[in-house]
VOFI-98790 format. One record per residue: residue number from 1; x, y, z of N, C-alpha, C in turn; residue in one letter. Coordinates in steps of 0.2 Angstrom, whole numbers, plus 5000, padded with zeros to 4 digits. Example, Ala and Ser with C-alpha at 12.3 -4.5 7.8 and 13.67 -1.06 7.14 Angstrom:
BEGIN
NULO   num    nc1    nc2    nc3   cac1   cac2   cac3    cc1    cc2    cc3   residuo
NULO     1   5066   4972   5039   5062   4978   5039   5066   4984   5039         A
NULO     2   5064   4989   5035   5068   4995   5036   5064   5000   5039         S
//
This chain:
BEGIN
NULO   num    nc1    nc2    nc3   cac1   cac2   cac3    cc1    cc2    cc3   residuo
NULO     1   4969   5017   5059   4971   5015   5052   4968   5020   5047         X
NULO     2   4971   5023   5042   4969   5028   5038   4969   5025   5031         X
NULO     3   4966   5029   5026   4967   5028   5019   4974   5028   5017         X
NULO     4   4978   5033   5020   4985   5034   5019   4989   5028   5020         X
NULO     5   4987   5024   5026   4990   5018   5027   4989   5013   5022         X
NULO     6   4983   5012   5020   4981   5007   5014   4985   5009   5008         X
NULO     7   4985   5015   5006   4989   5017   5000   4996   5015   5001         X
NULO     8   4999   5016   5007   5006   5014   5007   5007   5007   5006         X
NULO     9   5002   5003   5009   5003   4995   5008   5002   4994   5001         X
NULO    10   4998   4997   4997   4996   4996   4990   5003   4998   4986         X
NULO    11   5006   5004   4988   5012   5006   4984   5018   5001   4986         X
NULO    12   5018   4998   4992   5023   4993   4993   5022   4987   4988         X
NULO    13   5015   4985   4987   5014   4980   4983   5016   4981   4975         X
NULO    14   5015   4987   4973   5017   4989   4967   5025   4989   4966         X
NULO    15   5028   4991   4971   5035   4991   4971   5038   4984   4971         X
NULO    16   5035   4979   4974   5037   4972   4974   5035   4969   4967         X
NULO    17   5030   4972   4964   5028   4969   4957   5034   4971   4952         X
NULO    18   5037   4977   4953   5042   4979   4949   5048   4975   4950         X
NULO    19   5049   4973   4956   5055   4969   4958   5055   4962   4956         X
NULO    20   5049   4960   4955   5048   4952   4954   5051   4950   4947         X
NULO    21   5051   4954   4942   5054   4951   4936   5062   4949   4937         X
NULO    22   5066   4954   4940   5073   4952   4941   5074   4946   4945         X
NULO    23   5069   4945   4950   5070   4939   4955   5068   4933   4951         X
NULO    24   5063   4933   4947   5061   4927   4943   5067   4926   4938         X
NULO    25   5070   4931   4935   5075   4930   4930   5081   4926   4934         X
NULO    26   5083   4929   4940   5088   4926   4944   5087   4919   4945         X
NULO    27   5080   4917   4947   5079   4910   4949   5079   4906   4943         X
NULO    28   5077   4908   4937   5078   4903   4931   5085   4902   4930         X
NULO    29   5089   4908   4930   5096   4907   4928   5100   4902   4933         X
NULO    30   5098   4903   4939   5101   4898   4944   5099   4891   4943         X
NULO    31   5093   4890   4943   5090   4883   4942   5093   4880   4936         X
NULO    32   5093   4884   4930   5095   4881   4924   5102   4883   4922         X
NULO    33   5107   4884   4927   5114   4885   4925   5117   4880   4921         X
NULO    34   5115   4874   4922   5118   4868   4918   5113   4866   4913         X
NULO    35   5108   4870   4911   5104   4868   4906   5102   4874   4902         X
NULO    36   5107   4876   4898   5107   4883   4894   5101   4883   4889         X
NULO    37   5099   4878   4886   5094   4878   4881   5087   4879   4885         X
NULO    38   5086   4876   4890   5080   4876   4894   5080   4883   4897         X
NULO    39   5086   4886   4899   5086   4893   4902   5084   4898   4897         X
NULO    40   5086   4897   4891   5085   4902   4885   5077   4901   4884         X
NULO    41   5075   4895   4883   5068   4894   4881   5063   4897   4886         X
NULO    42   5064   4896   4893   5060   4898   4898   5060   4906   4898         X
NULO    43   5066   4909   4898   5067   4916   4898   5063   4919   4892         X
NULO    44   5063   4916   4887   5060   4919   4881   5052   4918   4882         X
NULO    45   5050   4913   4885   5043   4912   4886   5040   4918   4891         X
NULO    46   5044   4919   4896   5042   4924   4901   5042   4931   4898         X
NULO    47   5046   4932   4893   5046   4939   4890   5039   4940   4886         X
NULO    48   5036   4934   4884   5030   4935   4880   5023   4934   4885         X
NULO    49   5024   4933   4891   5018   4931   4896   5016   4938   4898         X
NULO    50   5010   4940   4896   5007   4946   4898   5004   4946   4905         X
NULO    51   5003   4940   4908   5000   4940   4915   5005   4943   4920         X
NULO    52   5012   4944   4918   5016   4946   4923   5015   4953   4927         X
NULO    53   5010   4957   4923   5008   4963   4926   5003   4963   4931         X
NULO    54   5000   4957   4933   4994   4956   4937   4996   4957   4945         X
NULO    55   4993   4962   4948   4994   4963   4955   4991   4957   4959         X
NULO    56   4986   4954   4956   4982   4949   4960   4986   4943   4961         X
NULO    57   4991   4942   4957   4995   4936   4957   5000   4937   4963         X
NULO    58   5001   4943   4966   5005   4944   4972   5001   4943   4978         X
NULO    59   4996   4939   4978   4992   4938   4984   4996   4936   4990         X
NULO    60   5001   4932   4990   5005   4930   4995   5008   4936   4999         X
NULO    61   5010   4941   4996   5013   4947   4999   5008   4950   5005         X
NULO    62   5002   4953   5002   4998   4956   5008   4995   4951   5013         X
NULO    63   4995   4944   5011   4993   4939   5016   4998   4939   5021         X
NULO    64   5004   4938   5019   5010   4938   5024   5010   4945   5028         X
NULO    65   5009   4950   5025   5009   4957   5028   5004   4958   5033         X
NULO    66   4998   4955   5031   4992   4955   5036   4993   4951   5042         X
NULO    67   4997   4946   5042   4999   4942   5047   5005   4944   5052         X
NULO    68   5009   4947   5048   5016   4949   5052   5018   4956   5051         X
NULO    69   5015   4960   5047   5017   4967   5046   5023   4967   5041         X
NULO    70   5025   4962   5038   5031   4962   5034   5029   4957   5027         X
NULO    71   5030   4960   5021   5028   4956   5015   5034   4953   5012         X
NULO    72   5040   4955   5014   5046   4953   5011   5047   4945   5011         X
NULO    73   5046   4942   5016   5048   4935   5017   5043   4931   5012         X
NULO    74   5038   4933   5009   5034   4930   5004   5036   4931   4997         X
NULO    75   5041   4934   4996   5043   4935   4989   5044   4929   4985         X
NULO    76   5048   4924   4988   5049   4917   4985   5042   4914   4983         X
NULO    77   5037   4915   4987   5031   4912   4985   5028   4915   4978         X
NULO    78   5029   4922   4978   5027   4925   4971   5032   4923   4965         X
NULO    79   5038   4922   4967   5042   4919   4961   5040   4913   4959         X
NULO    80   5039   4908   4963   5037   4901   4961   5030   4902   4958         X
NULO    81   5025   4906   4960   5019   4907   4957   5019   4910   4950         X
NULO    82   5024   4915   4949   5025   4918   4943   5027   4913   4938         X
NULO    83   5031   4908   4940   5034   4903   4935   5028   4898   4934         X
NULO    84   5024   4896   4939   5019   4891   4938   5014   4894   4933         X
NULO    85   5012   4900   4935   5006   4903   4930   5008   4904   4923         X
NULO    86   5015   4906   4922   5017   4906   4915   5017   4900   4912         X
NULO    87   5019   4894   4915   5018   4888   4912   5011   4886   4911         X
NULO    88   5007   4887   4916   5000   4885   4915   4996   4888   4910         X
NULO    89   4997   4895   4909   4993   4899   4904   4996   4897   4897         X
NULO    90   5002   4897   4897   5005   4896   4890   5003   4889   4887         X
NULO    91   5004   4884   4892   5002   4877   4890   4995   4877   4888         X
NULO    92   4991   4880   4891   4984   4881   4890   4982   4884   4883         X
NULO    93   4986   4890   4882   4985   4893   4875   4988   4889   4870         X
NULO    94   4993   4885   4871   4996   4880   4866   4990   4875   4864         X
NULO    95   4987   4872   4869   4982   4867   4868   4976   4870   4864         X
NULO    96   4974   4876   4865   4969   4880   4862   4971   4882   4855         X
NULO    97   4977   4882   4853   4979   4885   4847   4979   4892   4847         X
NULO    98   4980   4895   4853   4980   4902   4853   4987   4905   4855         X
NULO    99   4992   4901   4854   4999   4904   4856   5003   4902   4849         X
NULO   100   5007   4908   4847   5011   4907   4841   5018   4907   4844         X
NULO   101   5021   4901   4843   5028   4900   4846   5033   4905   4843         X
NULO   102   5031   4908   4837   5036   4913   4834   5037   4919   4838         X
NULO   103   5032   4921   4842   5032   4927   4846   5037   4926   4851         X
NULO   104   5039   4920   4853   5045   4919   4858   5051   4917   4854         X
NULO   105   5051   4916   4848   5057   4914   4844   5058   4907   4845         X
NULO   106   5053   4903   4847   5054   4896   4848   5050   4891   4844         X
NULO   107   5052   4885   4844   5047   4880   4840   5042   4878   4845         X
NULO   108   5036   4875   4842   5031   4873   4846   5033   4868   4851         X
NULO   109   5037   4863   4849   5040   4858   4854   5044   4861   4860         X
NULO   110   5048   4866   4858   5052   4870   4863   5047   4874   4868         X
NULO   111   5042   4877   4865   5037   4880   4870   5034   4875   4874         X
NULO   112   5032   4869   4872   5029   4864   4876   5033   4862   4882         X
NULO   113   5039   4861   4880   5044   4858   4885   5045   4864   4890         X
NULO   114   5047   4870   4888   5048   4875   4893   5042   4877   4897         X
NULO   115   5036   4877   4894   5030   4879   4898   5029   4873   4904         X
NULO   116   5030   4867   4902   5030   4861   4906   5035   4862   4912         X
NULO   117   5041   4864   4910   5046   4865   4916   5044   4871   4920         X
NULO   118   5041   4876   4918   5038   4881   4922   5033   4879   4927         X
NULO   119   5029   4875   4924   5023   4872   4928   5025   4867   4933         X
NULO   120   5030   4864   4932   5032   4858   4937   5038   4858   4940         X
NULO   121   5044   4859   4936   5051   4858   4939   5053   4864   4942         X
NULO   122   5052   4870   4939   5056   4876   4941   5053   4878   4948         X
NULO   123   5046   4878   4949   5043   4880   4956   5046   4876   4961         X
NULO   124   5047   4869   4960   5050   4865   4965   5057   4867   4966         X
NULO   125   5061   4869   4961   5068   4872   4962   5068   4878   4966         X
NULO   126   5063   4882   4965   5063   4888   4970   5062   4886   4977         X
NULO   127   5058   4881   4978   5057   4879   4985   5064   4876   4988         X
NULO   128   5067   4872   4984   5073   4868   4986   5078   4873   4988         X
NULO   129   5079   4879   4985   5085   4883   4985   5083   4889   4991         X
NULO   130   5078   4888   4994   5076   4893   5000   5080   4891   5006         X
NULO   131   5081   4896   5010   5084   4894   5017   5079   4893   5022         X
NULO   132   5074   4888   5020   5069   4887   5025   5071   4880   5029         X
NULO   133   5067   4879   5034   5068   4873   5038   5066   4867   5033         X
NULO   134   5068   4861   5034   5067   4856   5030   5059   4854   5030         X
NULO   135   5056   4855   5036   5049   4854   5037   5045   4859   5033         X
NULO   136   5047   4865   5033   5043   4870   5029   5044   4869   5021         X
NULO   137   5050   4867   5019   5051   4865   5012   5046   4859   5010         X
NULO   138   5046   4854   5014   5042   4848   5013   5035   4850   5012         X
NULO   139   5032   4855   5017   5025   4857   5017   5024   4861   5011         X
NULO   140   5029   4865   5009   5028   4869   5002   5027   4864   4996         X
NULO   141   5032   4859   4996   5032   4855   4991   5025   4851   4990         X
NULO   142   5022   4849   4996   5016   4846   4996   5010   4851   4993         X
NULO   143   5011   4857   4996   5006   4862   4994   5006   4863   4986         X
NULO   144   5012   4864   4984   5013   4865   4976   5010   4859   4972         X
NULO   145   5012   4853   4974   5009   4847   4971   5002   4846   4971         X
NULO   146   4999   4848   4977   4992   4847   4978   4988   4852   4973         X
NULO   147   4991   4859   4973   4988   4864   4968   4988   4862   4961         X
NULO   148   4994   4859   4959   4995   4857   4952   4991   4852   4950         X
NULO   149   4990   4847   4954   4985   4841   4953   4978   4844   4952         X
NULO   150   4976   4848   4957   4969   4850   4957   4968   4855   4951         X
NULO   151   4973   4859   4949   4972   4863   4943   4971   4859   4937         X
NULO   152   4975   4854   4936   4975   4849   4930   4968   4846   4930         X
NULO   153   4966   4844   4936   4959   4841   4936   4954   4846   4934         X
NULO   154   4954   4852   4936   4949   4857   4934   4950   4858   4927         X
NULO   155   4956   4858   4924   4956   4859   4917   4953   4854   4913         X
NULO   156   4954   4848   4915   4951   4842   4912   4943   4842   4913         X
NULO   157   4941   4844   4918   4933   4845   4919   4931   4850   4914         X
NULO   158   4934   4855   4913   4932   4860   4907   4932   4857   4901         X
NULO   159   4936   4852   4899   4937   4849   4893   4931   4844   4892         X
NULO   160   4929   4841   4897   4924   4835   4897   4918   4837   4894         X
NULO   161   4915   4843   4897   4909   4846   4894   4903   4841   4893         X
NULO   162   4902   4836   4898   4897   4831   4898   4892   4831   4903         X
NULO   163   4892   4837   4907   4887   4838   4912   4880   4838   4909         X
NULO   164   4875   4835   4912   4868   4835   4910   4864   4838   4916         X
NULO   165   4867   4839   4922   4863   4842   4927   4868   4845   4932         X
NULO   166   4866   4848   4937   4870   4851   4942   4876   4856   4939         X
NULO   167   4873   4860   4934   4878   4864   4930   4882   4868   4935         X
NULO   168   4879   4872   4939   4883   4877   4943   4888   4873   4948         X
NULO   169   4886   4868   4951   4890   4864   4956   4896   4861   4952         X
NULO   170   4895   4858   4946   4900   4855   4942   4905   4861   4940         X
NULO   171   4903   4866   4937   4907   4871   4934   4911   4875   4940         X
NULO   172   4908   4876   4946   4911   4879   4951   4917   4874   4954         X
NULO   173   4916   4868   4954   4921   4863   4955   4927   4864   4951         X
NULO   174   4926   4865   4944   4931   4866   4939   4935   4872   4941         X
NULO   175   4931   4878   4942   4934   4884   4943   4938   4884   4950         X
NULO   176   4936   4880   4955   4939   4880   4961   4946   4876   4960         X
NULO   177   4946   4871   4955   4952   4868   4954   4957   4872   4949         X
NULO   178   4954   4873   4943   4959   4876   4938   4962   4883   4940         X
NULO   179   4958   4887   4944   4961   4893   4946   4961   4894   4953         X
NULO   180   4956   4892   4957   4956   4893   4964   4962   4889   4968         X
NULO   181   4964   4884   4965   4969   4880   4969   4976   4884   4969         X
NULO   182   4977   4887   4964   4984   4891   4964   4984   4897   4968         X
NULO   183   4978   4900   4969   4978   4906   4973   4977   4903   4981         X
NULO   184   4974   4898   4981   4974   4895   4988   4981   4892   4990         X
NULO   185   4985   4890   4986   4992   4888   4987   4996   4894   4990         X
NULO   186   4995   4899   4986   4999   4905   4988   4997   4908   4995         X
NULO   187   4991   4908   4996   4988   4911   5002   4991   4906   5008         X
NULO   188   4990   4899   5007   4992   4895   5012   4999   4895   5013         X
NULO   189   5004   4896   5008   5011   4896   5009   5013   4902   5013         X
NULO   190   5009   4908   5012   5011   4914   5015   5009   4913   5023         X
NULO   191   5004   4909   5024   5002   4908   5031   5007   4903   5034         X
NULO   192   5009   4898   5031   5014   4894   5033   5021   4898   5035         X
NULO   193   5023   4902   5031   5029   4906   5032   5028   4911   5038         X
NULO   194   5022   4913   5039   5020   4917   5045   5019   4913   5052         X
NULO   195   5020   4906   5051   5020   4902   5057   5013   4901   5060         X
NULO   196   5008   4901   5056   5001   4900   5058   5000   4893   5059         X
NULO   197   4995   4891   5063   4993   4885   5064   4990   4881   5058         X
NULO   198   4989   4875   5058   4987   4871   5053   4980   4873   5051         X
NULO   199   4976   4874   5056   4969   4877   5055   4969   4883   5052         X
NULO   200   4973   4888   5054   4973   4894   5050   4975   4894   5043         X
NULO   201   4980   4890   5042   4983   4888   5035   4977   4886   5031         X
NULO   202   4973   4881   5034   4967   4879   5030   4962   4885   5028         X
NULO   203   4961   4889   5033   4957   4895   5032   4959   4899   5026         X
NULO   204   4966   4900   5026   4969   4905   5021   4968   4901   5014         X
NULO   205   4969   4894   5014   4968   4891   5008   4961   4891   5005         X
NULO   206   4956   4891   5009   4949   4892   5007   4948   4899   5005         X
NULO   207   4951   4904   5008   4950   4911   5006   4953   4911   4999         X
NULO   208   4959   4909   4998   4963   4910   4992   4959   4906   4986         X
NULO   209   4956   4901   4988   4952   4897   4982   4946   4901   4980         X
NULO   210   4943   4904   4985   4937   4909   4984   4939   4915   4980         X
NULO   211   4945   4917   4982   4947   4923   4978   4949   4921   4971         X
NULO   212   4952   4915   4970   4954   4913   4963   4947   4912   4959         X
NULO   213   4942   4909   4962   4936   4909   4958   4934   4916   4956         X
NULO   214   4934   4921   4960   4932   4928   4958   4937   4930   4952         X
NULO   215   4943   4928   4953   4948   4930   4947   4946   4927   4941         X
NULO   216   4944   4921   4941   4941   4917   4935   4935   4920   4932         X
NULO   217   4930   4922   4936   4924   4925   4934   4926   4932   4931         X
NULO   218   4931   4936   4934   4933   4942   4931   4936   4941   4924         X
NULO   219   4940   4936   4923   4943   4934   4917   4937   4932   4912         X
NULO   220   4932   4929   4914   4927   4927   4910   4923   4933   4907         X
NULO   221   4923   4939   4911   4919   4945   4909   4923   4949   4905         X
NULO   222   4930   4948   4904   4934   4953   4901   4932   4954   4893         X
NULO   223   4930   4949   4890   4928   4950   4883   4923   4955   4882         X
NULO   224   4923   4960   4877   4918   4965   4876   4913   4963   4871         X
NULO   225   4915   4958   4867   4910   4956   4862   4910   4949   4861         X
NULO   226   4905   4946   4857   4905   4939   4856   4911   4937   4852         X
NULO   227   4913   4941   4847   4919   4939   4843   4925   4939   4847         X
NULO   228   4926   4942   4853   4932   4942   4857   4931   4937   4862         X
NULO   229   4926   4934   4863   4925   4929   4869   4928   4922   4867         X
NULO   230   4934   4921   4870   4938   4915   4869   4934   4909   4872         X
NULO   231   4930   4910   4877   4927   4904   4880   4922   4901   4875         X
NULO   232   4918   4906   4872   4913   4904   4867   4916   4901   4861         X
NULO   233   4922   4903   4859   4925   4900   4853   4928   4893   4855         X
NULO   234   4930   4892   4861   4933   4886   4863   4927   4881   4866         X
NULO   235   4921   4883   4867   4916   4879   4869   4917   4878   4877         X
NULO   236   4921   4882   4880   4922   4882   4887   4916   4883   4892         X
NULO   237   4914   4879   4896   4908   4880   4900   4910   4885   4906         X
NULO   238   4906   4891   4907   4908   4896   4912   4902   4896   4917         X
NULO   239   4904   4899   4923   4899   4899   4928   4893   4903   4926         X
NULO   240   4894   4908   4921   4888   4912   4919   4883   4907   4915         X
NULO   241   4886   4903   4910   4882   4898   4906   4879   4893   4911         X
NULO   242   4883   4891   4916   4880   4886   4921   4874   4889   4925         X
NULO   243   4874   4896   4926   4869   4899   4930   4863   4899   4925         X
NULO   244   4864   4901   4919   4858   4901   4914   4855   4895   4913         X
NULO   245   4859   4889   4912   4856   4883   4911   4852   4880   4917         X
NULO   246   4854   4882   4923   4850   4880   4929   4844   4884   4930         X
NULO   247   4844   4890   4928   4838   4895   4930   4833   4896   4925         X
NULO   248   4835   4896   4918   4831   4897   4913   4825   4892   4913         X
NULO   249   4819   4893   4910   4815   4888   4909   4818   4882   4904         X
NULO   250   4815   4876   4905   4819   4870   4902   4819   4871   4894         X
NULO   251   4814   4874   4891   4815   4874   4884   4820   4879   4882         X
NULO   252   4821   4885   4885   4826   4890   4884   4833   4887   4886         X
NULO   253   4833   4883   4891   4840   4881   4893   4842   4876   4888         X
NULO   254   4837   4872   4885   4839   4867   4880   4842   4870   4874         X
NULO   255   4838   4876   4872   4840   4879   4866   4847   4883   4867         X
NULO   256   4848   4885   4873   4855   4888   4874   4860   4883   4874         X
NULO   257   4859   4877   4877   4864   4872   4877   4866   4870   4870         X
NULO   258   4861   4869   4865   4862   4868   4858   4866   4873   4855         X
NULO   259   4864   4879   4856   4868   4885   4853   4875   4885   4856         X
NULO   260   4876   4884   4862   4883   4884   4865   4887   4878   4862         X
NULO   261   4884   4872   4860   4887   4867   4857   4890   4869   4850         X
NULO   262   4886   4873   4847   4888   4875   4840   4892   4881   4840         X
NULO   263   4893   4885   4845   4896   4891   4845   4903   4891   4843         X
NULO   264   4907   4886   4844   4914   4886   4842   4915   4886   4834         X
NULO   265   4910   4884   4831   4910   4883   4823   4905   4888   4820         X
NULO   266   4901   4891   4824   4896   4895   4821   4895   4902   4824         X
NULO   267   4897   4907   4820   4897   4914   4823   4890   4916   4825         X
NULO   268   4885   4914   4821   4878   4916   4823   4876   4913   4830         X
NULO   269   4878   4907   4831   4877   4903   4837   4881   4907   4843         X
NULO   270   4887   4909   4842   4890   4913   4847   4887   4919   4849         X
NULO   271   4884   4923   4844   4880   4929   4845   4874   4927   4849         X
NULO   272   4871   4922   4848   4865   4920   4851   4866   4919   4858         X
NULO   273   4871   4915   4860   4873   4913   4867   4875   4919   4870         X
NULO   274   4879   4924   4867   4881   4930   4870   4875   4934   4873         X
NULO   275   4870   4935   4868   4864   4939   4869   4860   4936   4875         X
NULO   276   4859   4929   4875   4855   4926   4880   4858   4927   4887         X
NULO   277   4865   4926   4887   4868   4926   4894   4868   4933   4897         X
NULO   278   4867   4938   4892   4867   4945   4895   4860   4948   4895         X
NULO   279   4855   4944   4895   4848   4946   4896   4847   4949   4903         X
NULO   280   4843   4954   4904   4843   4957   4911   4841   4952   4916         X
NULO   281   4837   4947   4915   4835   4943   4921   4841   4938   4923         X
NULO   282   4844   4936   4917   4850   4931   4918   4856   4935   4922         X
NULO   283   4857   4941   4919   4863   4945   4921   4862   4947   4929         X
NULO   284   4856   4949   4931   4854   4951   4937   4855   4945   4942         X
NULO   285   4853   4940   4940   4853   4934   4945   4860   4932   4946         X
NULO   286   4864   4932   4940   4871   4930   4940   4875   4935   4945         X
NULO   287   4874   4941   4944   4877   4946   4948   4876   4945   4956         X
NULO   288   4870   4943   4957   4868   4941   4964   4873   4935   4967         X
NULO   289   4874   4930   4962   4878   4925   4964   4886   4927   4966         X
NULO   290   4888   4932   4961   4894   4935   4962   4895   4939   4969         X
NULO   291   4890   4942   4970   4889   4946   4976   4890   4942   4982         X
NULO   292   4887   4936   4982   4887   4931   4987   4894   4928   4988         X
NULO   293   4898   4927   4983   4905   4925   4983   4909   4930   4986         X
NULO   294   4908   4936   4984   4912   4942   4987   4911   4942   4994         X
NULO   295   4905   4942   4997   4903   4942   5004   4906   4936   5008         X
NULO   296   4906   4930   5005   4909   4925   5008   4917   4926   5009         X
NULO   297   4920   4928   5004   4927   4930   5004   4929   4935   5009         X
NULO   298   4925   4940   5009   4926   4946   5014   4925   4944   5021         X
NULO   299   4920   4940   5022   4918   4938   5029   4924   4933   5032         X
NULO   300   4927   4929   5027   4932   4924   5029   4938   4928   5030         X
NULO   301   4940   4933   5026   4946   4938   5027   4945   4941   5034         X
NULO   302   4940   4944   5036   4939   4947   5042   4940   4942   5048         X
NULO   303   4939   4936   5047   4940   4931   5052   4947   4929   5053         X
NULO   304   4951   4929   5047   4958   4927   5047   4963   4932   5049         X
NULO   305   4961   4938   5048   4966   4943   5049   4963   4949   5053         X
NULO   306   4967   4952   5057   4965   4958   5061   4966   4964   5056         X
NULO   307   4962   4970   5057   4962   4976   5053   4970   4978   5052         X
NULO   308   4971   4980   5046   4978   4982   5045   4978   4985   5038         X
NULO   309   4983   4989   5036   4983   4991   5029   4984   4986   5024         X
NULO   310   4987   4980   5026   4988   4975   5021   4982   4971   5020         X
NULO   311   4978   4970   5026   4971   4967   5025   4967   4971   5020         X
NULO   312   4967   4978   5021   4964   4982   5016   4965   4981   5009         X
NULO   313   4972   4980   5008   4974   4979   5001   4970   4972   4998         X
NULO   314   4970   4967   5003   4967   4961   5001   4960   4962   4999         X
NULO   315   4956   4966   5004   4949   4967   5003   4948   4971   4996         X
NULO   316   4953   4975   4994   4952   4979   4988   4953   4974   4982         X
NULO   317   4957   4969   4983   4958   4964   4978   4951   4960   4977         X
NULO   318   4948   4958   4982   4942   4955   4982   4937   4959   4979         X
NULO   319   4936   4966   4981   4931   4970   4978   4932   4971   4971         X
NULO   320   4938   4973   4969   4939   4974   4961   4937   4968   4957         X
NULO   321   4939   4962   4960   4938   4956   4956   4931   4954   4955         X
NULO   322   4927   4956   4961   4920   4955   4960   4916   4960   4956         X
NULO   323   4918   4966   4956   4916   4971   4952   4917   4970   4945         X
NULO   324   4923   4967   4943   4925   4966   4936   4921   4960   4934         X
NULO   325   4918   4956   4938   4915   4950   4936   4907   4951   4934         X
NULO   326   4905   4957   4937   4898   4958   4936   4896   4960   4929         X
NULO   327   4890   4959   4927   4887   4960   4921   4883   4966   4920         X
NULO   328   4881   4969   4926   4877   4975   4925   4880   4981   4929         X
NULO   329   4878   4987   4927   4881   4993   4930   4877   4994   4937         X
NULO   330   4878   5000   4940   4875   5001   4946   4867   5002   4946         X
NULO   331   4865   5003   4940   4858   5004   4938   4855   4998   4936         X
NULO   332   4859   4992   4936   4856   4986   4934   4855   4985   4927         X
NULO   333   4859   4989   4923   4858   4989   4915   4864   4984   4913         X
NULO   334   4862   4980   4909   4867   4975   4906   4872   4979   4902         X
NULO   335   4879   4978   4904   4884   4981   4901   4886   4978   4894         X
//
């Protein structure tokens, strides 16, 4: 195997990314052929959804490729995943007051209805319309329902914000649900399509969930300043915050917790939390936790798939996600 092989697999992934939009458009038009208003609203929402450019959401393709050498059969998984993510993210933005319905030319009520349909009804329609054996369709339906329920539970755990101990464990459970469950679903579906055993499917589900946690931590890291940090503005508990609350001396942890409580309404508190979370001792310790998650995902990947260009692409996804999550550069200086 050469770097040229891995590049070819990566280029194949890029090609399918470009082809996904028309496949999703066709799926929506077919499913909503007798529901023109819903069709119009969903297509309008999809036009505004910036996440459509994420290669990481195509995880099912290299998983199936790593198991069979062929990525094409997993395209329907990416179609239902694209619809599901659009619904989940837009509905989340609506609840946070961060989505302007006018950008889609819709009312607030129409956005809510269309995003709910993307999250629940349309992915099921994608499954129903595939030429899969009935047993596989049923398994896909169960997998989709499980991921949606666990994601909803993870979102509610975020909103609760009532933890007084076990911060890391509680927050990790939320991440595993709200983001990990969807990636675990896609990896498991790809393994089912490849005809793998139930035990192997479970392994891929676990891998996908680990990968999803890394995608969430990378998203947490995306903000460049305290003013741009939506999690601080919303009071959302993050793994970085959980790490600091568990490892700082009790007095500092209590002060940080109070500042985080005030952060949604107080720019000074947001700045204080931002600075505290990026202190060298906190940043270095958190990065070690991220490195551990990366290693666990990499070890599991090597157990689940033999060496191949497609496995190399998955490993690249893991590496980029972990690197994008870390707070310090190679010299250990807080970024």
